[in-house]
Structure formats: C-alpha cells, structure tokens
C-alpha positions, 0 to 999 in steps of 0.5 A, a space after each residue: 499500499 502507497 501511502 498517501 502524500 496530500 489530503 484524504 477525502 473522507 465519504 459516507 455521505 450522499 452530498 456534500 457542501 450543503 451541512 444545513 437540512 431545512 424541514 419543510 411544511 406543505 404549503 403553495 403560497 409564495 415564497 419570496 427572496 428573504 422567506 426560508 423556503 426560498 432557496 436564494 434567501 441563503 448565502 450557503 447550500 441548504 437541503 429541503 426535505 417537504 413534511 407531506 401533510 404537515 399543512 400550515 392550518 394543521 402545524 399552526 392552527 391545529 397544535 401539529 397533532 400527529 405529525 412527529 412521526 412524519 418530521 423525524 423521519 423527514 429529519 433522519 432522511 436529512 441527515 442521512 443525505 448528508 446534513 449535520 445539523 436540521 431547522 424547520 420552517 415554522 417557529 411552531 414547531 419547537 413542540 417538537 425541539 426534544 424529540 427531533 433532537 433525541 432523534 437524530 443526534 445532530 444539532 437542531 434548532 426547530 423555531 426562531 423563538 429559540 432566540 428569545 432568551 439570547 436576545 433578552 440577554 443583551 438588552 439593559 434592565 427594565 426592557 423587554 423581548 416583544 414577540 410578532 408571532 403569525 398566531 398570536 391565538 393559537 401559539 401556547 404556553 407549551 409552544 413558548 416553554 419548548 424554546 425557554 421563552 418566558 410564558 408572559 412574554 409580551 406577543 401579538 399575532 397578525 390574525 387582525 391584518 388582511 394579507 399575510 395571515 390569509 395567504 400563510 396560513 390560510 392560504 385563501 389565494 395563490 399569490 401574495 401582495 407583499 406591501 399589503 403583508 408589509 403593512 400587516 406586520 408593521 401595524 402589528 408591531 406598532 400596536 405591540 410596542 403601544 401596548 408594551 413600551 417596555 419593548 426593547 428587541 423584537 423577535 419574529 417567530 414566523 419563518 415568512 416574516 424576514 423580507 419585512 424585518 427591515 421595515 419593521 426594524 426602520 418603523 419601529 427604531 428597534 433590534 428586530 430578529 428573525 430566522 435569518 439572523 437564527 440559522 446564519 448563525 447556527 450554520 456558522 458554528 457548522 462551517 466556521 471561517 477558516 482565517 488566513 494568516 
C-alpha cells in the first residue's frame, strides 16, 4: 500500500457541501426572497425536505397533532443525505425540539423562538423582548416553554391583518400582495410596542417574516431578530470561517 502524500477525502454521505437541512411544511403560497423556503435567501447551500401533510393550518392552528413521526422520519432522511444539523420552517415546531434532537443526534434548531433568551440577555434593565407571531391565538404556553421563552412575554399575532395571515396560514389565494403583507407586519409591530413601551427588541416567530424585518426595524427603531439571523449564526458553527495568516 502506497502511503498518502496529500489530503484524504472521507466518504459516508450522499450529498456534500450543504450541512444544513431544512424541514418544510407542505404549502403553495409564494416564497419570496428572504422567506426561509426560498433557496436564494441563504448565502450557503441548504438541503430541503417537505413533510407531506404538514400544512400551515395543521401545524399552526391545530398544534401539529400526529405529525411528530413524519418530522422525525424526514429529519433522519436529511441526516442520511448529508445534513449535519436540522432546522424547520415554522416557529410553531418548537413543540418537537427535544424529540427531533433525540431522534437525529445532530444539532437541531426548530424555532426562531429559541432566540428570545439570547436577545433578552443583551437588553438593559427594564427592557424586554417583544414577540411578533403569525398566530397569537394558537401560540400556546407549550410552544413557548419548549423554546425557553418566558410565558408572560409581550406578544401579538397577525390575524387582524388583511393579507399575511390569510395567505400564509389560511392559503385563501395563490398570490401574495407583498406591500399589504408588509403593512400587516408593521401594524402589528406598532400595536405591540404601543401596548408595551418597555420593549427593547423584537423577535419574529414566523419564518415567512424576514422579508419585512428591515422595514419593521426602521418603523420601530428597535433591533429585529428573525429566523435568518438565527440560522446564519447556527450555520456559522457548522462551517466556521477559515482565517488566513
């Protein structure tokens, strides 16, 4: 056997160069740039897997009942394919954080809600994180507790809007009025801060909200954290920057 004189490539996976796997809900609404389900959003390659039957209605409005085995199977498939870490495209899947992490034995970050304790730690005394969620009426204490979020966090949903909720959750129509959706986010954010002037930063639960984060930050003059911010951080640990000297 001739000894190696250079780098050795290791095998064992089907796909290389895309260490992050994303579990997707089964939906048909437009996924614009900035949306987690638009591959151009990410500055690195990702692997997607759609979980059949996991509609926004079933996950967000009906507690994802009966779907854990489907998400586990899809996550395991992504790991077999080559994923070294798993995330999901719905913040309400915080309910499955512990079970998915145990099932796949790789790092798992199911929900943007997981950022809340980190962001809270950055704020000065007397300031709190505010939460903007797609569905305030169905975001339960169980969702919050699974992500380590205080149960009394100031929060608001988008149900009262005219576009975002009805397209993303109800899937009432196949198109999205982007300006109207942005207005729904801005109006919800303004109402939340008006109710709770102690808010010092905003976390966006919904993975469809990043396209509107910059506009919300400008409107409120507060830091805004979304799933894009969280997952770029998460990915940085999978592929730290190699510094050259």
